[in-house]
C-alpha distance (Angstrom), angle and dihedral (degrees) to the residues before:
residue distance angle dihedral
X1 . . .
X2 3.79 . .
X3 3.79 133.4 .
X4 3.80 120.9 -125.1
X5 3.81 94.7 -98.9
X6 3.77 91.4 56.0
X7 3.81 91.7 45.1
X8 3.79 90.0 49.9
X9 3.78 90.4 54.2
X10 3.80 94.6 46.5
X11 3.83 96.0 42.9
X12 3.81 96.8 41.9
X13 3.81 91.1 -126.3
X14 3.80 124.5 118.4
X15 3.79 115.4 -111.8
X16 3.80 88.7 -118.6
X17 3.80 90.2 58.3
X18 3.78 91.7 48.9
X19 3.81 90.5 52.1
X20 3.81 89.1 47.7
X21 3.81 92.4 51.9
X22 3.78 87.7 50.7
X23 3.82 92.6 49.0
X24 3.81 93.2 53.0
X25 3.79 93.4 44.9
X26 3.78 97.2 -111.8
X27 3.79 88.7 126.3
X28 3.76 129.8 24.1
X29 3.80 115.4 -99.0
X30 3.77 110.4 -93.4
X31 3.75 120.0 -111.6
X32 3.76 116.3 -105.9
X33 3.77 132.1 -124.9
X34 3.79 120.1 -131.0
X35 3.81 87.7 -96.5
X36 3.82 91.8 53.1
X37 3.80 100.4 -104.5
X38 3.78 118.8 140.5
X39 3.78 110.3 -103.8
X40 3.80 118.2 -158.0
X41 3.77 129.8 -162.3
X42 3.80 128.5 -148.0
X43 3.82 90.6 -99.1
X44 3.84 89.3 58.0
X45 3.79 89.9 54.4
X46 3.81 91.2 49.5
X47 3.80 89.6 51.1
X48 3.80 92.6 48.7
X49 3.80 91.3 49.5
X50 3.81 88.8 50.0
X51 3.81 90.2 51.6
X52 3.80 92.7 45.7
X53 3.82 91.6 52.1
X54 3.80 93.8 47.0
X55 3.82 91.1 47.4
X56 3.82 90.1 48.9
X57 3.81 87.1 58.2
X58 3.79 90.1 54.2
X59 3.79 100.9 -103.1
X60 3.81 113.5 154.0
X61 3.78 122.5 -122.4
X62 3.83 89.7 -102.4
X63 3.80 91.3 50.1
X64 3.80 90.9 47.9
X65 3.80 89.0 51.1
X66 3.80 89.9 53.5
X67 3.81 90.8 46.6
X68 3.80 91.1 50.2
X69 3.79 90.1 51.5
X70 3.79 89.9 51.7
X71 3.81 92.5 44.2
X72 3.79 90.8 53.7
X73 3.82 93.4 45.6
X74 3.79 106.7 84.7
X75 3.83 89.3 -172.3
X76 3.80 93.5 58.1
X77 3.75 123.1 126.6
X78 3.78 112.7 -122.3
X79 3.80 86.7 -137.8
X80 3.81 88.4 72.7
X81 3.80 90.9 56.0
X82 3.79 91.7 45.1
X83 3.82 92.3 51.4
X84 3.80 91.7 50.3
X85 3.82 90.7 49.5
X86 3.82 92.1 46.2
X87 3.82 90.2 51.4
X88 3.81 89.2 50.8
X89 3.81 91.8 51.0
X90 3.82 89.8 50.0
X91 3.83 89.0 52.9
X92 3.80 89.5 49.1
X93 3.81 90.8 50.5
X94 3.81 89.9 51.6
X95 3.81 91.4 49.9
X96 3.81 91.3 47.3
X97 3.81 90.4 51.9
X98 3.82 90.5 49.5
X99 3.80 91.3 49.3
X100 3.81 91.6 47.1
X101 3.81 89.8 51.6
X102 3.81 91.2 49.9
X103 3.79 90.7 47.7
X104 3.81 91.9 50.3
X105 3.80 92.2 49.1
X106 3.80 93.0 48.8
X107 3.81 92.0 44.3
X108 3.81 89.7 53.8
X109 3.79 90.8 50.4
X110 3.80 90.9 48.9
X111 3.80 89.5 52.9
X112 3.82 90.3 53.8
X113 3.81 93.6 49.9
X114 3.80 115.0 92.3
X115 3.80 91.7 -153.8
X116 3.77 92.1 -148.7
X117 3.81 135.6 123.1
X118 3.82 94.1 -77.9
X119 3.82 119.2 102.0
X120 3.84 95.1 -129.8
X121 3.79 108.1 112.1
X122 3.81 123.4 173.1
X123 3.80 89.4 -166.5
X124 3.81 93.6 60.1
X125 3.81 91.4 39.0
X126 3.79 89.9 56.0
X127 3.80 92.2 48.4
X128 3.81 89.8 51.0
X129 3.80 94.5 55.9
X130 3.76 109.5 109.1
X131 3.80 100.2 -174.4
X132 3.82 97.6 85.6
């Protein structure tokens, strides 16, 4: 058994995050020692590492919850996992396109700005337009 500080170190997640995951039901509440400390098992560490990896790939808490359910279901169809991952990639593609559009807009505004000592600024003028 390990205490939360040790689990945090091994899993790469802050203790506060582990407690949060417990509070929202993403992970089962840890057992307790006779002195009231959280006591984690190896399976808890595996689950936390799973969550940490999924979160590092941008999956939301709800998506991670669905992935955990699938991971723990030995009768799952891999097609369910694949569909969830494909949906996530589609969301990422949409976000990338939005970011690229924002970058292009800002780059165009930067090009129009003289960047000198005068107060005229196409960047600020664009931000001030209210007819969007």
